[in-house]
C-alpha positions as CSV (number, residue, x, y, z in Angstrom):
1,M,-18.0,-111.8,78.3
2,G,-20.6,-109.3,76.9
3,L,-21.6,-105.9,78.2
4,G,-24.9,-104.2,77.7
5,P,-25.4,-100.7,76.1
6,A,-25.3,-99.1,79.5
7,G,-23.9,-99.9,82.9
8,N,-20.8,-101.8,83.8
9,E,-22.4,-105.2,84.7
10,P,-22.0,-107.9,82.1
11,V,-25.1,-109.4,80.4
12,Y,-23.3,-112.6,79.6
13,E,-20.2,-114.2,81.1
14,R,-18.5,-117.5,80.4
15,R,-15.0,-119.0,80.7
16,L,-13.9,-120.8,77.6
17,A,-11.0,-123.1,76.8
18,N,-8.2,-121.8,74.5
19,D,-9.9,-123.2,71.4
20,T,-10.1,-120.7,68.4
21,G,-13.0,-122.6,66.8
22,L,-14.9,-122.5,70.1
23,L,-14.3,-118.8,70.5
24,I,-15.5,-118.0,67.1
25,K,-18.6,-120.1,67.5
26,E,-19.5,-118.4,70.8
27,V,-19.0,-114.9,69.3
28,M,-21.1,-115.7,66.3
29,R,-24.0,-116.2,68.6
30,F,-23.9,-112.5,69.4
31,S,-23.4,-111.5,65.7
32,K,-26.9,-112.5,65.0
33,Q,-28.2,-109.7,67.2
34,G,-26.0,-107.0,65.6
35,K,-22.5,-105.9,65.0
36,T,-20.0,-107.6,67.3
37,E,-16.5,-106.5,68.3
38,V,-14.0,-108.4,70.4
39,A,-10.6,-107.6,71.9
40,Y,-7.9,-109.2,74.0
41,E,-4.6,-108.2,75.4
42,A,-1.4,-109.0,73.6
43,G,0.6,-111.8,75.0
44,C,1.7,-115.4,74.4
45,L,-1.3,-116.0,72.1
46,G,0.1,-113.7,69.5
47,Y,-2.2,-112.8,66.6
48,V,-3.7,-116.2,65.9
49,I,-7.1,-115.4,67.4
50,Q,-7.2,-112.0,65.8
51,R,-6.6,-113.4,62.3
52,A,-9.1,-116.2,62.8
53,M,-11.7,-113.7,63.9
54,E,-11.1,-111.4,61.0
55,E,-11.4,-114.4,58.6
56,A,-14.8,-115.1,60.2
57,G,-15.9,-111.5,59.6
58,I,-15.6,-110.4,63.2
59,S,-13.8,-107.2,64.2
60,C,-11.1,-108.1,66.6
61,Y,-8.6,-105.8,68.3
62,V,-5.3,-106.7,70.1
63,L,-4.7,-104.2,72.9
64,P,-1.3,-103.4,74.4
65,A,-0.7,-105.4,77.6
66,N,-1.3,-103.6,80.9
67,K,-2.6,-100.5,79.1
68,V,-6.3,-100.9,79.8
69,A,-7.4,-98.1,82.1
70,K,-8.3,-99.0,85.7
71,K,-8.5,-97.3,89.1
72,R,-5.3,-96.3,90.7
73,D,-6.2,-98.1,94.0
74,D,-7.3,-101.3,92.3
75,R,-5.0,-104.1,93.5
76,I,-7.1,-107.1,92.4
77,K,-6.3,-108.7,89.0
78,T,-8.3,-111.6,87.7
79,D,-9.3,-112.8,84.2
80,K,-12.9,-111.9,84.9
81,R,-12.1,-108.3,86.0
82,D,-9.7,-107.9,83.1
83,A,-12.4,-109.0,80.7
84,R,-14.9,-106.5,82.2
85,L,-12.3,-103.7,81.9
86,I,-11.7,-104.5,78.2
87,G,-15.4,-104.6,77.5
88,R,-16.0,-101.3,79.2
89,E,-13.2,-99.6,77.2
90,M,-14.6,-101.0,74.0
91,R,-18.0,-99.7,74.7
92,N,-16.6,-96.2,75.6
93,K,-14.5,-96.2,72.4
94,N,-11.3,-95.7,74.5
95,I,-9.2,-98.5,73.1
96,R,-6.0,-97.9,71.2
97,P,-5.3,-101.3,69.5
98,I,-1.8,-102.2,68.3
99,S,-1.0,-102.5,64.6
100,V,-1.3,-106.2,63.7
101,P,1.4,-107.2,61.1
102,D,0.6,-109.7,58.3
103,E,2.0,-113.2,58.5
104,A,5.0,-112.4,56.2
105,D,6.1,-109.4,58.4
106,E,5.6,-111.4,61.6
107,A,7.8,-114.2,60.2
108,A,10.6,-111.8,59.2
109,R,10.3,-110.1,62.6
110,D,10.6,-113.5,64.3
111,L,13.8,-114.2,62.3
112,L,15.3,-110.9,63.4
113,R,14.5,-111.5,67.0
114,C,15.9,-115.0,66.8
115,R,19.1,-113.4,65.5
116,E,19.1,-111.0,68.4
117,D,18.6,-113.9,70.9
118,V,21.6,-115.8,69.4
119,S,23.7,-112.7,69.5
120,E,22.9,-112.2,73.2
121,D,23.7,-115.9,73.9
122,L,27.0,-115.5,72.2
123,R,27.8,-112.4,74.3
124,R,27.0,-114.3,77.5
125,S,29.1,-117.3,76.4
126,K,32.1,-115.2,75.8
127,Q,31.7,-113.6,79.2
128,R,31.6,-117.0,80.8
129,L,34.8,-118.1,79.2
130,L,36.6,-114.9,80.1
131,K,35.5,-115.1,83.7
132,F,36.6,-118.8,83.8
133,L,40.0,-117.9,82.5
134,V,40.4,-115.0,85.0
135,R,39.5,-117.2,87.9
136,H,42.4,-119.5,87.0
137,G,44.9,-116.7,86.6
138,H,44.9,-116.4,82.8
139,I,44.6,-112.7,81.9
140,Y,45.1,-111.6,78.3
141,D,47.8,-109.0,77.9
142,G,48.7,-109.4,74.3
143,G,47.4,-106.0,73.2
144,G,44.3,-105.3,71.2
145,S,40.8,-106.5,72.0
146,H,39.4,-109.9,72.8
147,W,38.2,-112.4,70.3
148,T,40.7,-111.5,67.6
149,L,42.8,-114.1,65.9
150,R,45.7,-113.2,68.2
151,H,43.4,-113.6,71.3
152,W,42.3,-117.1,70.1
153,Q,45.9,-118.1,69.5
154,W,46.8,-117.0,73.0
155,M,44.0,-119.1,74.4
156,D,45.1,-122.2,72.4
157,R,48.5,-122.0,74.1
158,L,47.0,-122.0,77.6
159,G,47.8,-124.9,80.0
160,F,45.6,-126.3,82.7
161,R,46.7,-128.4,85.6
162,Q,43.4,-130.3,86.0
163,E,41.8,-132.3,83.2
164,H,38.4,-131.0,84.2
165,E,39.6,-127.5,83.6
166,R,40.7,-128.3,80.1
167,T,37.3,-130.0,79.5
168,V,35.4,-126.8,80.7
169,Y,37.6,-124.6,78.5
170,E,36.9,-126.8,75.4
171,E,33.1,-126.9,76.2
172,Y,33.0,-123.0,76.4
173,R,35.1,-122.7,73.2
174,S,32.9,-125.2,71.3
175,Q,29.7,-123.3,72.4
176,I,31.1,-120.0,71.2
177,R,32.1,-121.4,67.8
178,A,28.7,-123.0,67.4
179,L,26.9,-119.8,68.2
180,E,29.1,-117.8,65.8
181,E,28.1,-120.2,63.0
182,R,24.4,-119.9,63.9
183,L,24.7,-116.1,64.0
184,T,26.4,-116.1,60.5
185,R,23.6,-118.3,59.0
186,L,20.9,-116.1,60.5
187,E,22.5,-112.9,59.3
188,Q,22.8,-114.3,55.8
189,Q,19.1,-115.2,55.9
190,V,18.3,-111.7,57.1
191,T,20.2,-110.2,54.2
192,E,18.4,-112.5,51.7
193,T,15.0,-111.4,53.2
194,A,15.9,-107.7,53.1
195,E,16.9,-108.1,49.4
196,S,13.6,-109.9,48.5
197,P,11.2,-108.0,46.3
198,R,8.8,-107.5,49.3
199,Y,11.3,-105.4,51.3
200,K,14.1,-104.3,49.0
201,A,12.6,-100.9,48.1
202,A,11.9,-99.8,51.7
203,V,15.1,-101.3,53.1
204,S,17.3,-99.6,50.5
205,K,16.0,-96.2,51.4
206,L,16.8,-96.7,55.1
207,R,20.3,-98.1,54.3
208,A,21.2,-94.7,52.9
209,F,21.5,-93.5,56.5
210,K,24.8,-93.9,58.2
211,G,24.7,-96.6,60.9
212,V,21.7,-98.3,59.3
213,D,22.2,-101.6,57.4
214,Y,20.2,-104.7,56.7
215,I,19.4,-105.7,60.3
216,I,18.2,-102.2,61.5
217,A,16.5,-101.4,58.3
218,L,14.5,-104.6,58.0
219,S,13.6,-104.4,61.7
220,V,12.2,-101.0,61.3
221,V,10.1,-102.0,58.3
222,C,8.8,-105.2,59.8
223,E,8.1,-103.8,63.3
224,I,6.4,-100.6,62.2
225,G,4.6,-101.5,59.0
226,D,2.6,-98.4,58.1
227,F,4.4,-95.3,59.2
228,R,1.3,-93.1,58.4
229,R,-0.3,-94.3,61.7
230,F,2.0,-91.8,63.4
231,A,0.8,-88.2,63.0
232,N,4.3,-86.7,63.2
233,A,7.9,-87.5,64.0
234,K,7.4,-86.8,67.7
235,A,4.7,-89.4,67.9
236,F,7.0,-92.0,66.4
237,M,9.8,-91.0,68.9
238,S,7.3,-91.4,71.7
239,Y,6.3,-94.8,70.4
240,L,10.0,-95.8,70.7
241,G,10.3,-94.4,74.2
242,F,12.8,-91.7,73.3
243,V,10.9,-88.7,74.7
244,P,11.9,-87.5,78.2
245,S,9.7,-88.4,81.2
246,E,8.2,-85.5,83.0
247,Y,6.7,-84.8,86.5
248,S,5.5,-81.2,86.6
249,S,3.1,-79.6,89.1
250,G,2.2,-76.0,89.7
251,G,5.0,-73.7,88.4
252,K,7.7,-76.4,88.6
253,R,8.7,-78.5,85.6
254,N,10.8,-81.6,86.2
255,Q,12.1,-83.7,83.3
256,G,13.9,-87.0,83.7
257,G,15.3,-89.7,81.5
258,I,13.6,-91.2,78.5
259,T,10.4,-93.0,79.1
260,K,11.6,-96.3,77.6
261,A,8.0,-97.1,76.7
262,G,6.9,-98.8,73.5
263,N,9.1,-100.8,71.3
264,G,12.3,-101.5,73.2
265,H,13.7,-103.8,70.4
266,L,13.8,-100.9,67.9
267,R,15.0,-98.4,70.5
268,K,18.0,-100.6,71.2
269,L,18.9,-101.0,67.5
270,L,18.6,-97.3,66.8
271,I,20.9,-96.5,69.7
272,E,23.4,-98.9,68.3
273,G,23.2,-97.2,64.9
274,A,23.5,-93.8,66.5
275,W,27.0,-94.5,67.7
276,H,28.2,-94.2,64.1
277,Y,27.5,-90.5,64.2
278,A,30.1,-90.0,67.0
279,R,32.9,-90.8,64.6
280,N,32.9,-88.4,61.7
281,A,30.6,-86.5,59.4
282,R,31.4,-88.1,56.1
283,A,30.1,-91.0,54.1
284,G,32.6,-93.9,53.8
285,K,33.0,-96.4,51.0
286,R,30.5,-98.8,52.4
287,L,27.9,-96.2,52.8
288,E,28.5,-95.0,49.2
289,Q,28.0,-98.5,47.9
290,R,24.7,-98.8,49.9
291,R,23.5,-95.6,48.3
292,Q,23.8,-96.8,44.8
293,N,20.5,-96.8,42.9
294,C,18.9,-94.9,45.8
295,P,16.6,-91.9,45.1
296,V,18.5,-88.6,45.2
297,W,16.0,-87.0,47.6
298,V,16.6,-89.9,50.1
299,I,20.4,-89.4,49.9
300,D,19.9,-85.6,50.5
301,V,17.8,-86.3,53.7
302,A,20.4,-88.9,54.8
303,D,23.3,-86.4,54.3
304,R,21.4,-83.7,56.3
305,A,20.9,-86.2,59.1
306,L,24.6,-87.1,58.9
307,H,25.9,-83.6,59.5
308,R,23.1,-82.6,61.9
309,L,23.5,-85.6,64.2
310,H,27.3,-85.5,64.2
311,K,27.2,-81.8,65.3
312,K,24.5,-82.6,67.8
313,Y,26.5,-85.3,69.5
314,F,29.6,-83.2,70.0
315,R,27.6,-80.1,71.0
316,L,26.0,-82.2,73.8
317,L,29.4,-83.5,74.9
318,M,30.7,-79.9,75.1
319,N,27.7,-79.0,77.3
320,G,28.8,-81.6,79.8
321,K,26.4,-84.4,78.8
322,H,27.5,-88.1,79.2
323,Q,28.2,-89.8,75.9
324,N,25.3,-92.3,76.5
325,V,22.9,-89.4,76.9
326,A,24.3,-87.7,73.7
327,V,23.9,-90.9,71.7
328,T,20.4,-91.4,72.9
329,A,19.5,-87.9,71.8
330,V,21.1,-88.6,68.4
331,A,19.0,-91.8,68.2
332,R,15.9,-89.9,68.9
333,E,16.5,-87.5,66.0
334,L,17.6,-90.3,63.7
335,A,14.1,-91.9,64.3
336,G,12.6,-88.6,63.2
337,F,14.5,-88.6,59.9
338,I,13.6,-92.3,59.3
339,W,9.9,-91.4,59.9
340,A,10.2,-88.5,57.4
341,V,11.6,-90.8,54.7
342,Q,9.2,-93.6,55.2
343,V,6.1,-91.3,55.2
344,S,7.3,-89.5,52.1
345,A,7.9,-92.7,50.3
346,A,4.5,-94.2,51.2
């Protein structure tokens, strides 16, 4: 669909099959008349079309899904109307395209997300087995947490009256063991990727922070790419959805929870890493080992973050905040320190 220099009505409109070669051929027809730009919303197609267009010399943008401006009372959504909205935004220079990673970063990101999916499947499988045992009166009271060696030994001694119950138990157990092996293989591959020449320098700087190891560090590097596209630390926090929501009118100012906009994958990982700052304000043996051969200035920034974030967590607790709220606030500031290190190293 093409728009003229003025007005909202299209000068050309056609529905095409999902064929990259056909799309390029159609766009090249307009390139003969002048500079041509195309855009589409991010979705299941990924970046295949964008890369093919760039190789053909056509400027192509990938827009965030559901972020194209439209009227508040517009309740009709069709492909044709969406195409017109995108064309209008491009003509008015209002688009804010997402950062397209190169193929190597996208492959590493897919590996990390595959590892996260397997971890989630493992968690659900363990929950299914525990619920199955509770339904049949088997409640673990051996002390300690679940899934330890003692817990597995306790489950091995369980007896079931029905043969089908034993079959169900063995199936759940086999599934858990298989997922644990898959998770171990994926984490080993993540470690090898993070230690590769392409990522080692950037990952080693982030691993100087407490609570940040291979998985979080490599995820940050692959998901963000160029940190200089964020003007300041607050912009990076906003991208991760860590800033508070707000609904203010007149003389009243009302702030709510975090917006949870942007990259939810990184937000979840940084919150997991922020829990480490709730324990103590010193660097352990593992952290000291990770900091070997790391620039001194990076270690200084990581130490300032360690003491500042530890104090912030307990200060919020003393002010009556819930621990989840405190950890989220710590994760927000941790994101700011990470931005500072990455921008300074760029």
